[in-house]
PAPALO-945970 format. One record per residue: residue in three letters; x, y, z of N, C-alpha, C in turn. Coordinates in steps of 0.05 Angstrom, whole numbers, plus 32768, in hexadecimal, padded with zeros to 4 digits. Atoms other than C-alpha are relative to their C-alpha. Layout:
<atoms>
ALAXYZXYZXYZ...
</atoms>
This chain:
<atoms>
MET7FF67FFC801B7EE47E1981287FF5801A7FF4ALA800C7FE8800B7EB47E518117800D8019800APHE7FF37FE97FF47ED47E828147801D80027FF6GLY7FE57FFF800B7F1A7E6F812E8000800A7FE3ILE80027FF7801C7F047E7A80E57FF9801E8000ALA80077FE37FFF7EE57EBE80F9801880118007ALA7FE87FF17FF97F257ED5811A801480017FE9THR7FED800180177F4F7EBF80DE7FF680127FEATHR800B7FEF80157F207EE280AE8004801E8006ILE7FFC7FE47FF87F247F2480D5801D80087FFCLEU7FE47FF980017F707F2480DB800A80007FE3TYR7FF68000801B7F7D7F1080937FF480177FEFSER800D7FE9800F7F4B7F458079800F80198006ILE7FF07FE97FF97F727F7A809F801B80007FF3PHE7FE68003800D7FB47F6080867FFF80047FE2ASP80037FFE801D7F9B7F5B803F7FFB801D7FF7GLY80077FE580087F7D7FA1803D801580158007ALA7FED7FEC7FF67FB27FC68066801C7FFC7FF6TYR7FE4800580097FF17FA5804C80027FF47FE4ILE7FFD800C801A7FE97F7680117FF680127FEAHIS800B7FED80137FBD7FA87FEC8001801D800CPHE7FFC7FE57FF47FDA7FE6800F7FFB80167FECALA80047FEC80157FDA800D7FCD7FEB7FF67FEDPRO8015800880127FA4800D7F98800A7FEF7FE8THR7FF4800F80167FD47FED7F6580177FEF800BGLU7FEB80117FF880077FB67F69801B800E8000GLN7FE77FF18001803F7FE67F55800380128018GLY7FFF7FEE7FE9802D80157F8E800A7FF28019ASN7FF6800F7FE8803E7FDE7FC0801E7FFC7FFFARG7FE38004800380867FDE7FA68010801B8003ASN7FF27FE77FFD809780277FB680167FFD8015THR7FE980037FEE80DC802C7FD7800D801C8003LEU7FF47FE67FFB80F3806D7FF7801E7FFC8002ILE7FE380027FFF813D807A7FEE800B80158014THR7FF27FEE7FEE816880988025801E80007FF9GLN7FE37FFF800481B080AF8020800F8006801ALYS7FF07FFE7FE781E480A88057801B800D7FF9PHE7FE67FF48002822080D6805C80117FF68017THR7FF2800D7FEA824D80A9808480168011800DARG7FEB7FEF7FF5828480DD808C7FF480138015ASN800D7FEE7FED8254810D80AE7FEF7FF18015GLY801280107FEE822C80D580D07FE380097FFETHR801C7FF6800381EB80F180B47FF17FEF7FEBGLU8011800E801381B180D2808E7FE880117FF9THR80167FEF8008817A80F480677FEF7FF27FEATHR801280098016813E80E3803B7FFD80157FEBARG80027FEA8013814981248015801680007FECPHE7FED7FFF8016816B812C7FD37FFE801A7FF1SER80017FE98012817D81657FA47FF77FF67FE5ALA80088007801B816581677F5C80177FF17FF2ALA7FE9800D800D81AC81567F4580047FE38009GLU7FFD801B7FF581AE81197F737FEA7FEE7FF5TYR80158010800C816B81027F5880077FF77FE4PHE7FF88007801B818581047F1180177FEC8000ASP7FEA80147FFF81C380DD7F277FF47FE48001ILE800C801A7FFB819480A47F3C7FED7FF77FEAGLU801680088012815A80A67F0B800A7FF67FE5ARG7FF6800A801A818780977ECF80047FE28000PHE7FFC801D7FFE819080507EE97FE77FF3800ASER8018800D7FF7815C801C7EF780067FE68010GLY7FF980197FF281787FD77F097FE77FF2800APRO8017800E7FF581457FB67F387FE780118002PHE80177FEE7FFF81177FF27F327FF480057FE4GLU800D7FF8801980E480037EFD8005801E7FFAGLY7FFA7FE4800480F6804C7F077FFF800F801BPHE80007FF07FE880FE80847F397FEF80197FFCLEU80107FE7800080D180BF7F4A800A80138016ALA7FF97FEC7FEB80DE80FF7F717FE780108007LEU80187FF17FF680AC81267F9B800880138016ARG7FFC7FEC7FEB80A881617FCA7FE58006800DHIS80187FFA7FF18074816C80007FFD801E8005SER80057FE47FF9805481B0800A7FE380028007GLY801C7FFB7FFA801181CF801A7FF8801B7FF5ALA800A7FE7800A7FE6820880017FE380048008GLU801C7FFA7FFA7FA4822B800E7FF07FFD7FE6LEU8011800680187F7082107FDD7FE780118001THR801A7FF280047F38823D7FC47FF57FF77FE6ASP800E800880187F04822D7F907FFA80187FEFGLU80047FEA80127F04825A7F547FE380067FFBALA801C7FFC80067EBA824F7F4B7FF0800D8017GLU800D7FF37FE97EAB826E7F8F7FE77FF18008ARG801780107FF97E7E82357FA67FF78005801DGLY80087FFA7FE57E7A82537FEB80107FF08015THR7FEF800F7FEE7EAD8223800980178011800ASER7FEB7FEF7FF57EE182418036801B7FF47FF8PRO7FE5800A80077F2C823C802680097FEB8014GLU7FF580147FEE7F4F82008042801D7FFA7FF9GLN7FE5800780047F9781EC804B80027FE37FF7VAL7FFF801B800A7FA681AE8021801D7FF77FFDPRO7FE5800A80057FE48181801E80047FFB7FE2ILE7FFA8002801D800681827FDA801A7FF07FFDVAL7FE7800D8008803A81567FB9800680097FE4ASN7FF57FFA801B806381727F8080117FE87FF8ALA7FF380198007807A81357F5A80087FFF7FE2THR7FFA8005801C809C811F7F1A7FE97FF27FF3ALA8018800A800E806A810B7EE57FFE7FE18001ASN8001801D8001807E80C17EE97FF57FF4801AILE800C800A7FE7805F80BB7F2F7FE77FEF7FFAPHE8019800F8007801F80A37F0D80067FE77FF1SER7FFB80178011803B80747ED9800F7FEA8010LEU7FF180137FF0806C80537F0A7FEE7FF28015ASN8013800C7FED803380477F3B7FE87FF37FF3GLY8016800D800E8005802C7F057FE6800E8003ILE80187FF17FFB7FD480647F107FF6800D7FE6SER800E7FF280167FA3807A7EDA7FEB8013800CPRO80127FED7FF47F7780B77EE67FE37FF58000LEU801C80087FFE7F3080AB7EFD7FF080107FEBILE800B7FEF80157F1B80E67ED1801680137FF7GLY7FEB7FEE800A7F4481157EA6801A7FF27FFAARG7FE6800A80057F8E810A7EA1801380068017VAL7FEB7FF87FED7FCD810C7ECC801380127FF1PHE7FED7FEE800D8004813E7EBF80177FEF7FF4THR7FEA800C800E803E812D7E91801980108004ALA7FE77FF27FFD808781417E8D7FFF801C7FF3GLU80027FE6800E8072817B7E5F7FF280158012ASP800E7FEE7FEE804981997E988012800D8015GLY7FF07FF87FE9808381A37EC7801180197FFCPRO7FED7FEA800380B481D67EA97FF4801C8006SER80097FE47FFB80B082207EBC7FF5800C7FE7GLY800D7FF38017808282487E8F7FE97FF17FF6CYS8018800F8009805082107E847FE880078011PRO80187FFB7FF0800882187E9B80007FF0801AASN8002800E7FE67FFB82067EE47FEA7FEC7FFFVAL8014801580007FD781C37EE880017FF1801BALA8002800F7FE77FC081997F237FEF7FE77FFCVAL800F801980007FA781527F2E7FF57FFD801CLEU800D80047FE67F7581487F6680017FE38008THR8004801B7FF77F73810A7F917FE37FFB8004TYR801C80077FFD7F3280E57F987FF6800B801BARG80087FF77FE57F3080F87FE27FF7801D7FFFLEU80077FE480027F3081437FD37FE980047FEDTRP80167FFD80137F03813C7F977FE57FF8800CASN801880097FF37ED081177FC17FF880138016ARG80067FEF7FE97ED581447FFE7FF8801D7FF8ARG80037FE380067ED981897FDF7FEE80057FE8PHE800E7FFB80197EBA81817F9A7FE97FED7FFBALA8017801280027E85814C7FA780017FEF7FE7ARG7FFC801180177EA181217F6F7FF4800B7FE6ASP800A7FF280187E8F81547F3A80137FFA7FE9ARG7FEF800980167EA981367EF9800780187FEDSER7FF97FE980117EA8817B7ED880168011800BILE7FEA7FF17FF47EE181917F05801880027FEEVAL7FE9800180137F13817E7ECE7FFD80187FEDGLY80007FE880117F2681BE7EA97FFA8019800FLYS80067FE87FF07F1081EC7EE180198009800FTHR7FE97FF47FF37F3D82197F097FFD8001801EILE7FFF7FFD7FE37F5082167F52801780138006ARG7FEA7FEE7FF87F7E82457F78800F7FF48018LEU7FEF80097FEA7FB882307FA4801180178009ASP7FF37FE77FF67FD1826A7FCF7FFC80167FECGLY80077FEA80137FAE82977F9C80097FFB7FE4ILE7FF68005801B7FD182797F5F7FED7FEC7FF2PRO80138012800E7FA2825A7F2B800D7FE77FF4TYR7FF8801A800B7FA982117F177FE97FF37FF2THR8015800E800E7F8281EA7EE47FFF7FE38008VAL8003801C7FF87F6781A77EFC7FFF7FEF7FE6VAL7FFF801080197F7A81737EC77FF67FE48005GLY8009801B7FFB7F6581337EEA7FFC7FFA801DVAL800480097FE57F53810B7F28800B7FE48002THR7FF5801B7FFC7F7880CE7F437FEB7FED800APRO801480137FF57F53808E7F5480027FFF801FARG800180037FE37F3F807F7F9B80177FF0800BARG7FEC800E7FF17F7480697FCD801D80077FF7PHE7FE47FF880077FB0808A7FAA800980158013GLN7FF97FED7FEB7FC780A97FEB801A7FF9800DTHR7FE680097FF4800C808B7FF580108017800BTRP7FEF7FEA7FF8802D80CF7FFB7FF08016800FGLY800F7FEE7FEE7FF580F280237FF7801A7FF3ALA80077FE7800D7FE381267FEF7FE280027FFBASP801B7FFB800B7FA081467FDD8002800A7FE4LEU7FFC7FF5801B7FBD81657F9F801C7FF87FF6TYR7FE68005800C7FF581527F6F800680167FEBLEU7FF77FEC8012801C81887F4A80197FF77FF2PRO7FE78007800D805381807F168019800B800ELEU7FE67FF87FF4809A81837F31801380067FE9GLY7FEE7FF9801580C581A97F00801D8000800ALEU7FE480037FF8810E81937F08801280067FE8ASP7FED7FF98015814981AD7EE080167FEA7FFFPRO7FEB80158002817481737EC7801C800B8000ALA7FE67FF4800181AE81A47EC08009800A801BSER7FF97FF57FE581AD81B67F0A80197FF3800BTHR7FE8800A7FF481F081AF7F2D80018006801EASN80027FF97FE381DA81C87F727FF97FE78010ARG800480197FF081E1818D7FA27FFB8006801DSER80037FF97FE381D881B37FE37FE380048008ILE801C7FFC7FFA818D81C27FDD7FF27FE67FFDARG800C801A8000816E81807FF17FE38003800AASP801C7FFD7FF8812281857FF17FED7FEC7FF2LEU800F8014800F810C81487FC980017FE5800FMET8000801C7FF780F781027FDF80017FEF7FE6LEU7FFE80128016810980C97FB07FF57FE58006SER800B801B7FFC80E380897FA780057FF07FE6GLY7FFE8012801680F2804E7F7A7FEA7FEB8001VAL80148015800080BE801C7F64800F7FE67FF7ARG7FF18019800580DD7FD77F697FF37FEF7FEAARG800B8013801380D57FA47F327FF17FE9800FLYS801180147FF480A37F6D7F4080117FE9800BGLY7FF280167FF480BD7F377F6F801A8007800EILE7FE87FF77FF380F67F617F8B7FF9800E801ATHR80047FF37FE680F97F757FD4801280198003ALA7FEF7FE97FFB81167FB67FEF801C7FF78008GLU7FE6800A7FF8814E7F8E800E80117FF87FE8GLN7FF1800A801881627F717FCA800A80177FEETHR7FF77FEA8010816C7FB77FAD801A800C800CLYS7FE97FF47FF381A57FC77FDD801A7FFF7FF0PRO7FE78001801081DF7FAE7FB1800080147FEAPHE80027FEC801681C77FD97F778003801C800BLEU7FFE7FE67FF581BF80167FA3801D8006800BGLN7FE57FFC7FF78204800C7FC2801380067FE8ASP7FF07FFB8018822380087F7D7FFB801C7FF5LEU80087FE6800A81FD80477F68800D80168012ALA7FF47FED7FEE8216806C7FA6801E80037FFBARG7FE37FFF8006825E80597F96800680107FE7ARG7FFC7FF18019825680767F507FFE801E8006VAL80047FE47FF9823C80B87F6C8017800A8010GLU7FEA7FF87FEF827380BA7FA0801980047FEFALA7FE87FFE801182A980AD7F6C800080197FEEARG80027FEA8013828F80E37F3E7FFF801C800DTYR80057FE67FF5827D811B7F6D800E8006801CSER7FF57FFC7FE582A381117FB0801680158000ALA7FEA7FEC800082DD813E7F9A7FF5801C8005ALA800C7FE67FFC82AF817B7F977FEC80008017ASN801480027FEA827F81617FCC800B7FEC8015PRO7FF380127FED82A7814480077FEC7FEF8010GLU801380107FF08267812C802A7FF97FE67FF3TYR80068019800E826080F67FF580137FE98007ALA7FEE80167FF9829B80CF80117FF27FEC8011GLY800F80157FF2827E808D80277FE280017FFDLEU801D7FFE8005823A809D800A7FF37FE57FFDALA8010801980028205806780117FE380067FFCTYR801D7FFE800481BE805F7FF87FF37FE8800DGLU800E80167FF3818C803780207FE380007FF7PRO801C800280078147801D800B7FEE7FFE8018TYR801380017FEA810A802580377FE47FFA7FF4ASP801A8009800C80CA7FFE80257FEA8011800CVAL80157FED7FF78092803280297FE97FF1800CARG8017800E7FF5805B7FFF803380067FF4801CALA7FF9800B7FE6807F7FDC806C800380158015GLY7FFC7FEA7FED8091801F808B7FE6800C800AVAL80197FF37FF8804B803B808B7FF07FEF8015ILE801080117FEE802B7FFF80AE80127FEB800DGLY7FED80137FF580697FDE80CB7FF77FF4801AASP8008800A7FE6804F7FD881137FE87FEE7FFELEU801880108003800B7FBF80FD80077FE57FF3ARG7FFA8019800E802A7F8B80CE800C7FEC8013ILE7FF480127FED80557F6D81067FEB7FF58013ALA801580097FED80197F6B81357FED7FEC7FF3ILE80128012800E7FED7F498100800E7FE57FFBTYR7FF1801A800380247F1580F27FFE7FEF8019LEU8001800E7FE680257F03813C7FE47FF68006LEU801B80087FFA7FDA7F0281437FF67FEA7FEDMET8008801580137FD17ED98103800C7FE58008GLY7FF480197FF680027EA6811F7FF17FF58017ALA800F80097FE97FDC7EA381607FE47FF57FF8VAL801B800980097F987E9E813D80027FE67FF0GLY7FFC8019800F7FB37E69810E80037FE88012LEU7FFC80167FEC7FCA7E40814A7FE57FFA800ELEU801A80057FF37F857E4A816B7FEE7FF07FEDLEU8011800F80137F627E32812B800A7FE37FFDLEU7FF5801B80017F917DF681287FF77FF08018ILE8008800E7FE87F817DE481707FE27FF97FFFALA801D800580027F367DEC81637FFB7FE97FECALA8004801580137F3B7DC0812580087FE4800BTHR7FF780187FF37F627D8C814C7FEC7FF58014ASN801480087FED7F2E7D8B81837FE77FF57FF2VAL8018800A800F7EF57D83815180067FE57FF4ALA7FF8801A800B7F1B7D4A812F7FFF7FEB8016SER800080137FEA7F237D2981737FE37FF98008PHE801C80057FFA7ED87D3181817FF37FEE7FEBLEU800B801080157EC77D13813D800A7FE38002LEU7FF4801B7FFD7EF67CD8814A7FF27FF28017ALA800E800C7FE87ED67CCC818F7FE47FF97FF9ARG801C800680087E917CD081707FFF7FE77FEEALA7FFF801880117EA57C9D813B80047FE78010LEU7FFB80177FEF7EC07C6E81717FE77FF8800FSER801980067FF27E7E7C7481977FEB7FF37FEFARG8013800C80137E5A7C5E8158800A7FE67FF5ALA7FF48018800A7E847C1F81517FEB7FEA7FFCARG8014801580027E487BF1815F7FED80057FE8GLU80117FF980177E1D7C17812C800E7FF97FE6ILE7FF1800580197E537C1280F780027FE27FFBALA7FFE801D80037E5D7BC781047FE57FF47FF6THR801A800A80077E127BBB80FE7FFA80077FE2ARG80067FF8801C7E0D7BE280BC80127FF07FEDLEU7FEF801080117E497BBC80A07FF47FE47FFDALA800C801B80017E277B7A80B37FE77FFF7FEFLEU80187FFF80117DE87B91808F800680057FE3GLY7FF97FFE801C7E0F7B9C804F800A801B7FF7ALA7FF57FE680077E267BE58051801E7FFD7FF9THR7FE3800180087E697BEF802D801080158010ARG7FEE7FED7FF27EA47C12804D8000801B7FF1THR80007FE7800F7EA37C4580147FE880118007ARG80187FF17FF97E5B7C5880258002800D801BLEU7FFC7FF57FE57E6C7C61806E801380188000VAL7FED7FEA80017EA87C8C805E7FF480197FF4ARG800E7FE9800C7E7D7CB880317FED800D8014GLN80127FF47FEC7E4B7CC18069800F80118014PHE7FF07FF17FEC7E807CD6809C800C80197FF4LEU7FF47FE8800D7EA07D0480697FEB80157FFCALA80167FED80037E5C7D24805B7FFA800F801AGLU80067FF47FE67E517D3080A5801680148007SER7FE97FEE7FFA7E977D4F80AD7FFF80197FEFTHR80027FEA80127E8D7D7A80707FEB80148008LEU80167FEF7FF77E4B7D948089800880108019LEU7FF77FF27FE87E6A7DA580CC801380167FF9SER7FEC7FEC80087EA37DC980AA7FF280187FF2LEU800E7FEA800F7E747DF1807C7FF080128014LEU800F7FF07FEC7E487E0780B7801480118010SER7FEC7FF17FF17E867E1C80DD800B80177FEFALA7FF67FEC80127EA17E4280A17FEC80177FFCVAL80157FEC80047E5F7E6680947FFD80128018PHE80027FF07FE87E587E7B80DC801980108006GLY7FE77FF27FFA7EA17E8D80E3800480187FEEVAL7FFD7FEA80137EA37EB880A37FEC80168006ALA80147FEC7FF97E627EDB80B68008800F8019ARG7FF77FF37FE77E7D7EE980FB801880127FFBGLY7FE97FEF80067EBE7F0380DE7FF8801A7FF1ILE80097FE9800E7E9A7F3280AE7FF380148012LEU800F7FEE7FED7E6D7F4E80E58013800D8014THR7FEE7FF67FEB7EA87F578115801780117FF4LEU7FE97FF2800C7ED97F7680E38000801E8006LYS80017FE37FFC7EC27FBE80E980058008801EPRO7FF97FF97FE47EC17FBF8136801D7FFC8007VAL7FE380057FFB7F077FA18136801080177FF4MET7FF17FEA800D7F1F7FD681047FFE801A8010ALA80047FE77FF07F03800D8132801480008018LEU7FEE80017FE97F337FF58168801D80057FF8ILE7FE57FFC80097F717FFE813D8006801E7FFCPRO7FFA7FE480047F9280438142800380087FE3ALA80017FF7801C7F8A806C8102801C80007FF3HIS7FE67FFD800C7FD5807680F9800D7FE57FF7TYR7FF5801A80097FE0802B80F07FF57FF87FE5ILE800D800880197FB3802880B2800580167FECGLY7FFC7FEC80157FC5804B80717FE6800F7FF9ASP80177FEF80067F988084805B7FF07FF37FE9GLU8013800B80137F5B806B803580047FE27FFBTHR7FFC801C80027F6F802380417FE57FF27FFEASP8019800E80057F397FF4802780027FE4800DVAL800080197FF17F317FBD805C7FE37FF57FFFHIS801B800D80017EF77F8D804F80057FE27FFEALA7FFF801D80017EE87F43805080017FF77FE2SER7FFC8007801C7F057F33800B7FFC7FE27FFBALA8003801C80077EFC7EF27FE580187FF08008VAL7FE7800E7FF87F457EE17FF47FFF7FF9801EALA800280047FE37F387EE9803F7FEC7FE98006LEU801480147FFA7EFA7EBE803C80087FE47FF7SER7FF7801B80097F1E7E86801780167FF58013
</atoms>
């Protein structure tokens, strides 16, 4: 029983940290990447133009809202000349609602707003916890200081909390989009919708199909590729750790069966032990012991056995969790995933 409990604790801890709590907030677990299919051309893309983003973001339906982002990179240098060498860092330019839709509040400072994005506004940047910890040694005075990206100065306005790494960025910059844009050929944006609570990616398909038909009806005359346009949802959480999730489902089923077999064997042993004590029980009943008293004794013995098995199993699971995690390839686990023996796993 102890080894069965240990195996269950390990697997559920991995499942809880890597999938159930994939993102630092509950909203972050509902990110849904949108793809568009041009059925006439037989092509599919995860890229959208600014005009296409505004076609979609005006509607919500089963989504709390939509955000747009663009991946890039730049050479980071420290304005304070701390002696650190320049480094190439991944950057995400995003609409300001990336933080509110994901339920993210800054660890220090602030996040950027819609007013920070338009051309002519001061350049601002939000650091991720990972970069703040690695490069700036968690210096809380970094807010208000200047960094340079490819030689261009940016003012640091805040730092995101730990584990906000869904999009793989070290830095977040405002994405200035022109709502009046009519250019639909330059597709360099990724779109993600945050589903409403309790709604799966599969359940958003009817809404997205209806939305695609509206866009097709309105713009297909000037844009023939929109004929037969379709939007498809893609669950980001399931996509990032899809292979690991399936493997853990199978392993948890196997371990659950193993624990059931172990419990059945222990129950059989206890029954056999009770039968071997039939003479003792008969003697005690003859001496005046009540049936209730005997049941309480056997229940106490079984409870003690279960508690000892649980304590040993949980301790074994906690000690074995890190070695097991070391065997899992890094690309199966989300960046900065927090896998530990949580209270839920222990229960």
